[in-house]
C-alpha positions as CSV (number, residue, x, y, z in Angstrom):
1,X,99.0,-72.2,-53.6
2,X,95.2,-73.2,-54.6
3,X,92.7,-72.7,-51.7
4,X,92.2,-76.7,-51.9
5,X,95.8,-77.4,-51.9
6,X,96.0,-74.9,-49.0
7,X,93.1,-76.8,-47.1
8,X,94.8,-80.1,-47.7
9,X,98.2,-79.1,-46.6
10,X,96.5,-77.4,-43.4
11,X,94.9,-81.0,-42.7
12,X,98.1,-82.5,-42.9
13,X,99.8,-80.0,-40.5
14,X,99.4,-81.8,-37.1
15,X,99.6,-79.6,-33.8
16,X,102.9,-80.9,-33.0
17,X,104.2,-79.5,-36.2
18,X,102.2,-75.9,-35.4
19,X,104.4,-75.8,-32.0
20,X,107.7,-76.9,-33.2
21,X,107.2,-74.2,-36.3
22,X,105.9,-71.6,-33.5
23,X,109.4,-72.4,-31.6
24,X,111.0,-71.5,-34.4
25,X,109.6,-68.3,-35.1
26,X,109.9,-67.4,-31.7
27,X,114.0,-68.2,-32.0
28,X,114.1,-66.5,-35.1
29,X,112.5,-63.4,-33.7
30,X,115.0,-63.9,-31.0
31,X,117.8,-64.1,-32.7
32,X,117.2,-60.8,-34.6
33,X,116.4,-59.0,-31.4
34,X,119.8,-60.1,-30.2
35,X,121.3,-58.9,-33.8
36,X,120.0,-55.8,-32.9
37,X,120.3,-55.3,-29.4
38,X,124.5,-56.1,-30.1
39,X,124.3,-53.5,-33.1
40,X,125.2,-49.6,-32.1
41,X,122.3,-47.4,-32.1
42,X,123.3,-44.7,-34.5
43,X,124.5,-47.6,-37.2
44,X,120.4,-48.8,-36.7
45,X,119.4,-45.5,-37.2
46,X,121.5,-45.0,-40.3
47,X,120.3,-48.4,-42.0
48,X,116.7,-47.6,-41.1
49,X,117.0,-44.0,-42.8
50,X,116.2,-42.0,-39.6
51,X,119.5,-40.1,-39.8
């Protein structure tokens, strides 16, 4: 995206939109944390290449 287009997009991005976006990101983070918490630690280590 060109800088002018990005600037125009950011101007039209309201505070309410920003708050909703942050809420969605926080929900995704929580979902990922829960998913990792539900995974056995040895499986997480194998997936990450630690073992």
